[in-house]
C-alpha positions in Angstrom: -27.4 -15.5 113.5 -29.8 -12.7 112.5 -27.3 -11.3 110.0 -26.7 -14.7 108.5 -30.5 -15.2 108.0 -30.8 -11.8 106.6 -28.0 -12.4 104.1 -29.5 -15.7 103.1 -32.9 -14.1 102.6 -31.3 -11.3 100.5 -29.5 -13.9 98.3 -32.7 -15.9 97.9 -34.6 -12.7 96.9 -32.0 -11.8 94.4 -32.0 -15.3 92.9 -35.7 -15.3 92.7 -35.7 -12.0 91.0 -33.2 -13.2 88.4 -35.2 -16.3 87.8 -38.4 -14.4 87.3 -36.7 -11.9 85.0 -35.3 -14.8 82.9 -38.6 -16.5 82.8 -40.4 -13.3 81.7 -37.8 -12.6 79.1 -38.1 -16.1 77.7 -41.9 -15.9 77.6 -41.9 -12.5 75.9 -39.3 -13.6 73.4 -41.3 -16.7 72.5 -44.5 -14.8 72.3 -42.9 -12.1 70.0 -41.3 -14.7 67.7 -44.5 -16.8 67.5 -46.6 -13.8 66.7 -44.4 -11.9 64.3 -41.8 -14.3 62.9 -42.8 -17.3 60.8 -40.4 -20.3 60.7 -37.4 -19.6 58.5 -36.0 -23.2 58.3 -35.9 -24.5 54.8 -38.0 -27.4 53.5 -36.9 -29.6 50.7 -39.2 -31.3 48.2 -37.0 -34.3 47.9 -33.8 -35.1 49.9 -30.5 -34.3 48.3 -28.2 -35.4 51.3 -27.3 -38.9 52.2 -25.2 -40.7 54.8 -21.5 -40.9 54.2 -19.3 -43.3 56.2 -16.3 -41.0 56.5 -17.7 -37.4 56.2 -21.0 -38.2 58.0 -23.1 -36.9 55.1 -22.7 -35.9 51.5 -24.8 -34.8 48.5 -26.7 -37.4 46.5 -25.3 -37.5 42.9 -27.8 -36.3 40.3 -30.4 -35.3 42.9 -32.8 -32.6 41.8 -35.1 -30.8 44.3 -36.5 -27.5 45.5 -35.6 -25.7 48.8 -38.4 -23.5 50.2 -38.6 -21.2 53.2 -40.6 -18.1 54.1 -37.9 -16.0 52.3 -37.0 -18.0 49.2 -37.9 -20.8 46.8 -34.9 -22.1 44.9 -34.0 -25.1 42.8 -31.2 -27.4 43.8 -29.4 -29.6 41.3 -26.5 -31.9 42.3 -24.3 -33.1 39.4 -22.9 -36.6 38.9 -19.9 -35.8 41.1 -22.1 -34.8 44.0 -21.5 -31.1 43.7 -24.1 -28.3 43.3 -22.9 -27.3 39.9 -24.8 -27.0 36.6 -21.9 -28.6 34.7 -19.6 -31.6 35.0 -15.9 -30.8 35.2 -13.6 -33.7 34.2 -10.8 -34.8 36.5 -8.3 -34.3 33.7 -6.9 -30.7 33.5 -7.2 -28.5 30.5 -3.7 -27.2 29.7 -3.4 -23.5 30.5 -6.7 -23.2 32.3 -6.5 -22.2 36.0 -8.6 -24.3 38.3 -9.9 -23.0 41.6 -11.7 -25.2 44.2 -13.7 -23.7 47.0 -14.3 -25.6 50.3 -17.1 -24.5 52.6 -20.5 -24.9 54.1 -24.0 -23.4 53.3 -22.5 -20.0 52.4 -20.4 -21.7 49.7 -23.3 -24.0 48.7 -25.5 -21.0 48.2 -28.3 -21.5 50.8 -31.3 -19.5 49.6 -30.2 -18.5 46.2 -30.2 -20.1 42.8 -26.9 -21.7 41.6 -26.3 -19.0 39.0 -26.5 -16.3 41.7 -23.7 -17.7 43.9 -20.4 -16.0 44.1 -18.6 -19.0 42.5 -20.9 -18.9 39.5 -20.5 -15.1 39.2 -16.7 -15.5 39.3 -17.0 -18.2 36.6 -19.1 -15.9 34.4 -16.6 -13.1 34.8 -13.5 -15.3 34.5 -14.4 -17.7 31.7 -10.7 -18.6 31.2 -10.8 -20.5 34.5 -12.6 -23.5 36.0 -14.3 -22.7 39.3 -15.3 -25.7 41.4 -17.9 -25.4 44.2 -17.4 -28.0 47.0 -19.8 -26.4 49.4 -21.9 -28.8 51.6 -24.3 -27.2 54.0 -23.8 -27.8 57.7 -20.2 -29.1 57.5 -17.3 -28.2 59.7 -13.7 -27.5 58.7 -13.0 -31.1 59.6 -15.5 -32.5 57.1 -14.2 -30.1 54.4 -10.7 -31.4 54.9 -12.0 -35.0 54.5 -13.9 -33.9 51.4 -10.6 -32.6 49.9 -8.8 -35.8 50.8 -11.4 -38.0 49.2 -12.5 -36.0 46.2 -11.1 -32.5 45.8 -7.4 -33.6 45.5 -8.4 -35.7 42.4 -9.2 -32.5 40.5 -5.6 -31.2 41.0 -6.6 -27.6 41.4 -4.1 -24.8 41.2 -5.7 -23.1 44.2 -7.9 -24.3 47.1 -9.8 -21.7 49.0 -11.2 -22.4 52.4 -14.3 -20.4 53.0 -14.0 -19.9 56.8 -17.2 -19.2 58.7 -17.7 -19.1 62.5 -20.2 -22.0 62.4 -17.6 -24.3 60.7 -15.3 -23.9 63.7 -18.1 -24.7 66.1 -18.9 -27.9 64.3 -15.4 -29.3 64.5 -15.8 -30.3 68.2 -19.3 -31.8 67.7 -20.3 -35.4 66.9 -23.8 -34.5 65.6 -25.1 -31.6 63.6 -28.7 -30.4 63.4 -30.5 -30.5 60.1 -34.2 -29.9 59.1 -34.6 -33.7 59.1 -32.9 -34.3 62.4 -29.5 -34.7 63.9 -26.9 -36.3 61.6 -23.8 -37.9 63.1 -20.3 -36.9 61.9 -16.7 -37.8 62.4 -14.5 -35.8 64.8 -10.7 -35.2 65.0 -9.0 -35.6 68.3 -5.7 -33.9 69.1 -2.8 -36.1 70.1 0.4 -34.1 70.9 -0.5 -31.6 68.2 -1.5 -34.2 65.6 -4.9 -35.1 64.4 -6.5 -38.5 65.0 -9.8 -39.2 63.1 -12.4 -40.8 65.4 -16.0 -41.9 65.1 -15.5 -43.6 61.7 -17.1 -45.2 60.0 -19.9 -42.9 61.0 -23.1 -44.7 62.0 -25.9 -44.4 59.5 -28.3 -42.9 62.0 -30.6 -39.9 61.9 -31.5 -38.8 65.4 -34.7 -36.9 66.1 -34.7 -36.6 69.9 -32.2 -34.5 71.9 -31.8 -37.3 74.5 -30.5 -39.6 71.8 -27.5 -37.3 71.4 -26.2 -37.7 74.9 -24.1 -40.9 74.2 -22.3 -39.1 71.4 -21.4 -36.1 73.5 -20.1 -37.7 76.7 -16.5 -36.8 75.8 -17.5 -33.2 75.5 -18.7 -33.2 79.1 -21.6 -31.5 80.8 -20.9 -28.0 79.5 -21.5 -29.2 75.9 -24.6 -31.1 77.0 -26.0 -28.0 78.8 -25.2 -25.8 75.9 -27.0 -28.1 73.5 -30.0 -28.5 75.8 -30.3 -24.7 76.1 -29.9 -24.1 72.4 -32.7 -26.6 71.8 -35.1 -25.3 74.4 -34.4 -21.6 75.1 -35.0 -18.8 72.7 -33.4 -16.3 75.0 -30.2 -18.4 75.2 -30.1 -18.8 71.4 -30.5 -15.0 71.0 -27.7 -14.1 73.4 -25.5 -16.8 72.0 -25.9 -15.5 68.5 -24.9 -12.0 69.6 -21.9 -12.9 71.7 -20.8 -16.5 70.9 -18.0 -15.5 68.4 -16.2 -13.7 71.2 -16.9 -16.1 74.0 -16.5 -19.5 72.5 -13.3 -19.0 70.5 -10.8 -17.9 73.1 -7.3 -19.2 72.1 -7.3 -21.5 75.2 -10.6 -23.2 74.3 -10.8 -26.6 72.6 -13.0 -25.5 69.6 -10.4 -23.0 68.4 -7.4 -25.1 69.3 -8.8 -28.0 67.3 -9.8 -25.7 64.4 -6.3 -24.2 64.2 -4.7 -27.7 64.0 -7.2 -28.7 61.3 -6.4 -25.6 59.2 -2.7 -26.3 59.6 -3.2 -29.8 58.4 -5.4 -28.6 55.5 -2.6 -26.2 54.4 -0.1 -29.0 54.6 -2.1 -31.5 52.6 -3.2 -29.0 50.0 0.4 -27.8 49.4 1.5 -31.5 49.5 -0.7 -32.1 46.5 1.0 -29.3 44.6 -1.8 -26.7 45.1 -1.8 -23.3 46.5 -3.9 -22.7 49.6 -5.8 -19.6 50.7 -8.4 -18.6 53.2 -11.4 -16.2 52.8 -13.1 -15.1 56.0 -16.9 -15.2 55.5 -18.6 -13.0 58.2 -21.9 -14.1 59.8 -24.8 -11.6 60.0 -24.0 -11.1 63.7 -20.4 -10.2 62.9 -21.2 -7.9 60.0 -23.9 -6.1 62.0 -21.9 -5.8 65.3 -19.1 -3.5 64.1 -15.5 -3.8 64.9 -13.4 -6.9 64.9 -14.1 -10.4 66.3 -11.8 -12.7 68.2 -12.2 -15.6 65.8 -11.5 -13.4 62.8 -8.4 -12.1 64.4 -7.2 -15.6 65.3 -7.6 -17.1 61.8 -6.0 -14.0 60.3 -3.0 -14.4 62.5 -2.8 -18.1 61.8 -2.7 -17.5 58.1 0.1 -15.0 58.5 2.0 -17.5 60.5 1.5 -20.2 57.8 2.2 -17.7 54.9 -1.3 -18.3 53.6 -3.1 -15.6 51.6 -6.0 -14.3 53.6 -9.0 -12.3 52.4 -11.0 -10.6 55.2 -14.5 -9.9 54.0 -15.7 -8.5 57.3 -14.8 -4.8 56.7 -16.6 -4.6 53.3 -19.7 -6.3 54.8 -19.7 -4.0 57.8 -19.5 -1.0 55.5 -22.2 -2.3 53.1 -24.4 -3.1 56.1 -24.5 0.6 56.8 -25.6 1.3 53.3 -28.3 -1.4 53.3 -29.8 -0.3 56.6 -32.5 1.6 54.7 -35.4 -0.5 53.6 -35.0 1.0 50.2 -31.8 -0.9 49.6 -31.3 -4.6 49.0 -30.1 -6.5 52.1 -27.0 -8.6 52.0 -28.4 -11.3 54.4 -31.9 -12.8 54.6 -33.5 -11.2 57.7 -34.5 -14.5 59.3 -32.3 -17.2 57.6 -29.1 -15.1 57.9 -27.5 -16.5 54.8 -26.4 -14.2 52.0 -28.9 -12.9 49.5 -28.0 -12.7 45.8 -26.8 -9.2 46.6 -24.5 -10.6 49.2 -23.0 -13.1 46.8 -22.5 -10.4 44.3 -20.5 -8.4 46.8 -18.4 -11.5 47.6 -17.7 -12.3 44.0 -16.5 -8.7 43.3 -14.0 -8.9 46.2 -12.8 -12.5 45.5 -12.2 -12.2 41.7 -9.2 -9.9 41.7 -7.7 -11.6 44.7 -7.9 -15.0 43.0 -6.4 -13.7 39.8 -3.5 -12.2 41.7 -2.8 -15.5 43.6 -3.0 -17.8 40.6 -0.8 -15.4 38.5 1.9 -15.6 41.0 2.1 -19.4 40.9 3.1 -21.8 43.7 
């Protein structure tokens, strides 16, 4: 009996020690962030995103506003078609002019930089013989990008559709609500049925949620792990920090639903894009965490292998970003990512444009 009590006392002491360590780490992290790091979330002068019954949310046509954070102050102009582009491109093709369409999230949209500084605009400048369409919408998953192509992108009959694949897009595919500066926006979600995709949660309710508790009814299918994950992300700085450093290797195991769902979505996108007579390609856009960590990441390897299986051209931007991160470690050099916001700076977009342009020309010159 004495040994049992001793073992229990030891376990309680260890548990208490871990709890105190976690509490102190959380407290110190909050104190450090509060004292040294101002908020980096962007503020907008006027909204430029509205509810969409199928995609969850979309740009407001002809919206003009300013996006401001502690690291940037940029103008945002949405054209009549609902794209962040300074010109209108007609649906009708110009004979002999290649047309390339980019699908993506905030990295494609150009969070934190002026429109003319984005990689798509730099490619357009250096390749005036082509038409470059930017379909980037901040905060979207690969699922919403597929729906965007179905609804609107296919009407432009591009020669090439490029999926800009970022780790956050894959994470969003299994969610029913996404966090924005204004609150949580609801979104659609694909469910898998014997390897096929079934679109659910449409039409998407026109509801903007501001309390975490209001999300619970929309996450019941995801189970308690998803709810616990969301609660910790919302309330723990320590959890968010650890997750940002290790999530890309922990969340996207090939046996986990986020990756399985994402893989089926990419397969479906390749099928539909090719079915519309377009070429399909994937560019891997590394996060700041991936570019800074060194080495490969599991998600990057999985999407690369999937593209090889589907015979889809794949451009891996991770190695060039990792190499450049070493060069920009000195404060004398221009960083590729905003230190707090973690999106690409103008220098980052310049690097991407330089890598993408010859790749795009090679793909389009080969034809379907």
